[in-house]
C-alpha positions as CSV (number, residue, x, y, z in Angstrom):
1,N,-21.4,-1.9,11.3
2,P,-24.4,-0.3,9.5
3,C,-24.5,-3.3,7.1
4,K,-25.3,-5.5,10.1
5,D,-28.1,-3.3,11.4
6,K,-31.6,-4.1,10.0
7,R,-32.8,-0.6,10.8
8,H,-30.1,0.9,8.7
9,L,-30.6,-1.5,5.9
10,Y,-34.3,-0.7,5.8
11,I,-33.7,2.9,5.1
12,L,-30.7,2.4,2.8
13,A,-31.5,3.4,-0.8
14,D,-31.9,0.6,-3.3
15,E,-28.8,1.6,-5.2
16,K,-26.7,1.7,-2.1
17,K,-26.2,-2.0,-1.4
18,C,-23.6,-3.3,1.0
19,R,-22.5,-5.9,-1.6
20,R,-20.8,-2.9,-3.2
21,L,-18.3,-2.8,-0.3
22,P,-14.8,-4.0,-1.2
23,S,-13.6,-7.4,0.1
24,V,-9.9,-6.6,-0.4
25,L,-7.8,-3.7,1.0
26,I,-4.3,-2.8,-0.2
27,V,-3.2,-0.7,2.7
28,G,0.3,0.3,1.8
29,P,2.5,1.8,3.0
30,Q,3.4,4.5,0.6
31,K,6.4,4.2,-1.8
32,T,6.4,0.4,-1.7
33,G,4.8,-0.5,-5.1
34,T,1.1,-0.2,-4.2
35,T,0.3,1.7,-7.5
36,A,2.0,-1.1,-9.5
37,L,0.0,-3.7,-7.6
38,Y,-3.2,-1.7,-8.2
39,M,-2.6,-1.6,-11.9
40,F,-1.7,-5.3,-12.1
41,L,-4.9,-6.2,-10.3
42,L,-7.0,-4.1,-12.7
43,M,-5.7,-6.3,-15.5
44,H,-7.5,-9.3,-14.0
45,P,-10.9,-9.8,-15.5
46,D,-12.5,-10.7,-12.1
47,L,-11.0,-7.8,-10.1
48,V,-12.8,-4.4,-9.9
49,S,-11.8,-1.3,-8.0
50,N,-13.4,2.0,-7.1
51,E,-13.9,5.0,-9.3
52,Q,-11.2,7.5,-9.1
53,S,-11.4,10.5,-6.7
54,V,-11.0,14.0,-8.0
55,K,-8.5,14.8,-5.3
56,T,-6.7,11.6,-4.5
57,Y,-7.0,9.7,-7.9
58,E,-7.3,6.0,-7.4
59,E,-7.2,6.2,-3.6
60,V,-10.5,6.8,-1.7
61,Q,-8.7,7.4,1.6
62,F,-11.9,6.8,3.5
63,F,-10.9,5.1,6.8
64,N,-7.9,7.2,7.7
65,G,-9.1,10.8,7.8
66,Y,-11.9,13.3,7.5
67,N,-13.6,11.3,4.6
68,Y,-14.7,8.9,7.3
69,L,-17.1,11.5,8.6
70,R,-18.8,11.6,5.2
71,G,-20.3,8.2,6.0
72,L,-21.2,4.9,4.3
73,D,-23.2,6.4,1.5
74,W,-20.3,8.5,0.4
75,Y,-18.0,5.5,0.4
76,L,-20.4,3.3,-1.5
77,D,-20.7,5.8,-4.3
78,F,-17.1,4.9,-5.3
79,F,-17.9,1.3,-6.0
80,P,-20.0,-0.4,-8.8
81,D,-22.9,-2.6,-8.0
82,V,-21.6,-6.1,-8.4
83,N,-24.1,-8.9,-9.3
84,N,-24.1,-11.6,-6.6
85,S,-23.8,-14.3,-9.3
86,S,-20.6,-12.8,-10.8
87,N,-17.0,-13.6,-10.0
88,A,-16.2,-10.0,-9.5
89,V,-14.0,-9.1,-6.5
90,L,-14.0,-5.5,-5.3
91,F,-10.8,-4.0,-4.0
92,E,-9.6,-0.7,-2.7
93,K,-6.0,0.7,-2.5
94,S,-5.2,3.5,-0.2
95,A,-1.5,3.4,0.7
96,N,-1.7,5.7,3.8
97,Y,-4.0,3.2,5.6
98,F,-1.1,1.1,6.8
99,D,0.3,3.5,9.4
100,S,-2.9,5.3,10.3
101,P,-3.8,4.6,13.9
102,K,-7.5,4.7,13.4
103,T,-7.8,2.8,10.1
104,P,-7.6,-0.9,11.3
105,R,-10.4,-0.5,13.8
106,R,-12.6,1.5,11.4
107,A,-12.0,-1.0,8.5
108,H,-12.7,-4.0,10.7
109,S,-16.0,-2.5,11.9
110,L,-17.3,-2.3,8.4
111,L,-15.2,-5.0,6.6
112,P,-14.5,-7.7,9.2
113,N,-14.0,-10.4,6.6
114,A,-11.8,-8.3,4.2
115,K,-8.4,-9.6,3.0
116,I,-5.6,-7.2,3.7
117,I,-2.5,-6.8,1.5
118,V,0.7,-5.1,2.8
119,I,3.8,-4.5,0.7
120,L,7.2,-4.1,2.4
121,V,10.4,-2.8,1.0
122,D,13.7,-1.9,2.8
123,P,12.5,1.0,5.0
124,V,15.8,2.9,4.3
125,K,14.8,3.0,0.6
126,R,11.2,3.8,1.4
127,A,12.2,6.8,3.5
128,Y,14.5,8.2,0.9
129,S,12.0,7.6,-1.9
130,W,9.3,9.5,0.1
131,Y,11.6,12.5,0.5
132,Q,12.5,12.5,-3.2
133,H,8.8,12.1,-4.1
134,V,7.6,15.1,-2.2
135,R,10.7,17.1,-3.4
136,S,9.8,16.4,-7.0
137,H,6.3,17.7,-6.2
138,G,7.7,21.0,-5.0
139,S,7.8,20.6,-1.2
140,K,9.6,23.6,0.2
141,A,10.8,21.6,3.2
142,A,12.4,19.0,1.0
143,I,13.9,21.6,-1.4
144,Q,15.3,23.8,1.3
145,N,16.6,20.9,3.6
146,S,18.9,18.0,2.9
147,F,17.5,14.5,3.5
148,Y,19.9,14.1,6.4
149,D,18.6,17.3,8.1
150,I,15.0,16.1,7.5
151,I,15.3,12.7,9.1
152,T,17.6,13.8,12.0
153,G,16.0,17.2,12.7
154,A,19.5,18.7,12.6
155,N,18.1,22.0,11.3
156,G,16.3,23.2,14.4
157,S,14.8,26.2,12.6
158,A,13.5,24.3,9.6
159,G,9.8,24.7,10.7
160,Q,6.7,22.5,11.1
161,E,6.6,21.4,7.5
162,A,10.1,19.9,7.8
163,I,9.2,18.2,11.1
164,L,6.1,16.6,9.5
165,L,8.2,15.5,6.5
166,G,10.6,13.8,8.8
167,Q,7.8,12.0,10.5
168,R,6.3,10.9,7.1
169,S,9.7,9.7,6.0
170,L,10.5,7.6,9.1
171,Q,7.3,6.4,10.8
172,P,5.7,4.3,8.0
173,G,8.9,2.2,8.0
174,L,8.3,0.9,11.5
175,Y,6.6,-2.0,9.9
176,A,6.1,-4.4,12.9
177,Y,4.6,-1.6,15.0
178,H,1.9,-0.9,12.4
179,L,1.4,-4.5,11.4
180,E,0.7,-5.5,15.0
181,R,-2.0,-2.9,15.1
182,W,-3.7,-4.5,12.1
183,L,-3.4,-7.9,13.7
184,Q,-5.3,-6.6,16.8
185,H,-8.3,-6.3,14.5
186,Y,-7.5,-8.9,11.9
187,P,-5.9,-11.6,14.0
188,A,-6.2,-14.4,11.6
189,P,-2.8,-14.7,9.7
190,Q,-4.7,-16.0,6.6
191,Q,-6.5,-12.6,6.3
192,I,-3.3,-10.7,5.8
193,L,-0.8,-11.1,2.9
194,V,2.6,-9.6,3.3
195,L,4.4,-9.0,-0.1
196,D,8.0,-8.3,-0.8
197,G,8.0,-5.1,-2.8
198,E,11.5,-5.8,-4.2
199,V,10.2,-9.1,-5.7
200,L,7.0,-7.4,-6.9
201,K,9.2,-5.1,-9.0
202,A,11.7,-7.8,-10.2
203,D,9.2,-10.7,-10.8
204,P,5.6,-9.3,-10.8
205,A,4.1,-12.4,-12.5
206,D,5.2,-14.7,-9.7
207,V,4.0,-12.3,-7.0
208,M,0.6,-11.9,-8.8
209,L,0.2,-15.7,-8.8
210,E,0.6,-15.5,-5.0
211,V,-1.9,-12.7,-4.8
212,Q,-4.5,-14.6,-6.8
213,Q,-4.1,-17.7,-4.7
214,F,-4.5,-15.5,-1.6
215,L,-7.7,-14.0,-3.0
216,G,-9.1,-17.2,-4.3
217,T,-9.7,-15.9,-7.8
218,N,-9.4,-17.6,-11.2
219,I,-5.8,-17.7,-12.3
220,F,-4.9,-15.0,-14.8
221,D,-1.6,-15.5,-16.7
222,Y,0.4,-12.4,-16.0
223,N,3.5,-13.8,-17.7
224,A,1.7,-13.4,-21.0
225,K,0.6,-9.8,-20.2
226,L,3.7,-8.2,-18.7
227,R,7.0,-7.1,-20.3
228,F,10.1,-5.5,-18.8
229,D,10.6,-2.0,-20.1
230,K,14.3,-1.1,-20.1
231,R,13.7,2.6,-20.4
232,K,11.4,2.7,-17.4
233,G,13.3,0.0,-15.4
234,F,10.2,-2.0,-14.5
235,Y,7.5,-4.3,-15.9
236,C,4.7,-2.8,-18.0
237,Q,1.4,-4.1,-19.3
238,I,1.3,-5.4,-22.9
239,T,-1.7,-3.9,-24.7
240,S,-3.9,-5.7,-27.3
241,R,-1.8,-4.0,-30.0
242,G,1.5,-5.3,-28.5
243,K,2.7,-2.1,-27.1
244,S,3.8,-1.3,-23.5
245,K,1.5,0.5,-21.2
246,C,3.5,1.7,-18.3
247,L,2.8,3.7,-15.1
248,G,3.0,7.5,-15.4
249,R,6.1,9.7,-15.7
250,G,6.3,10.0,-11.9
251,K,7.0,6.3,-11.5
252,G,10.5,5.0,-12.0
253,R,12.2,8.3,-11.5
254,R,16.0,7.9,-11.0
255,Y,17.2,9.9,-8.0
256,P,20.7,10.6,-6.9
257,P,22.0,7.8,-4.6
258,I,21.4,8.3,-0.9
259,D,24.3,9.8,1.0
260,Q,26.4,7.6,3.3
261,R,25.6,9.6,6.4
262,S,21.9,9.3,5.9
263,R,22.1,5.6,5.1
264,E,24.1,4.9,8.3
265,F,21.6,6.9,10.4
266,L,18.7,5.0,8.9
267,E,20.3,1.6,9.2
268,N,20.8,2.2,12.9
269,Y,17.3,3.7,13.3
270,Y,15.6,0.7,11.7
271,R,17.8,-2.1,13.1
272,D,15.7,-3.0,16.1
273,P,12.4,-2.4,14.4
274,N,13.5,-4.7,11.5
275,K,14.5,-7.4,13.9
276,H,11.1,-7.0,15.6
277,L,9.5,-7.5,12.2
278,M,11.5,-10.7,11.6
279,A,10.3,-12.2,14.9
280,L,6.7,-11.1,14.1
281,L,6.7,-12.7,10.6
282,R,8.2,-15.9,11.9
283,R,5.6,-16.1,14.7
284,L,2.9,-15.7,12.0
285,G,4.4,-18.3,9.8
286,K,5.0,-15.9,7.0
287,P,8.1,-15.9,4.8
288,L,10.6,-13.1,5.3
289,P,11.1,-10.5,2.5
290,Q,14.4,-11.2,0.7
291,W,15.7,-7.7,1.6
292,L,15.1,-8.4,5.3
293,A,16.6,-11.9,5.3
294,Q,19.7,-10.7,3.5
295,K,20.1,-7.7,5.8
296,Y,20.1,-9.8,9.0
297,R,21.4,-13.2,8.0
298,E,23.0,-13.7,11.4
299,V,19.7,-13.3,13.3
């Protein structure tokens, strides 16, 4: 950790202070509601995030890939200099951190005291949502192959792009496997908050109260600032003029329902991993997401 090395701090430019590092990471996974949580957090007067990236928008994606080689100075450039006397809390949201093998270790080496937020939805829904997401963005593999063929590899001649899409659809949903890797580096249960993505969508004000209590911030009344938008199908911010400010057109898209064959394959694929997740959350003393408890009531 260069911020613990006096030699590094000595040569660090005055404008590159380690106090500019975030103390909160929203790590994903993708297609669980991380962008909604990000926007809700920005409404809080004490919560501040990074500047947007030209390539990846609100996500810096520092710890999980080649950006890590750009170094600490590059990362610090994304964050404002926060006065030590202020109540400001810096946070970063990069939804592909969750299932990245290298990210937990890298994040802990630089941010050992960070608080980690994870959002979980039914992995069956998450996998299908990811496929439809990349399809809507013009992925040839998603356009040329059915969802069932992508997740099962049934089309053996589909090519490398289809194989990678299948992996990106399935692997992030192995929640317990990835969560255990985070716990290896952030073993204190009180450092990790696991949110139910379905409840975040249905009752965001209640979830945001839980988030604020976890972060230890002043309480901001989200009930007075959020309103359900029937057209979009989710809650939106109420502006100072009384209008609704919702997430972009890409959010809240309505897709055709998942086919029965794919659903049955995924329910079977995730059955044991989901039961593993239940056991892990119970061991950590954390409440089960509603979708998980309802799916396996007999366990």
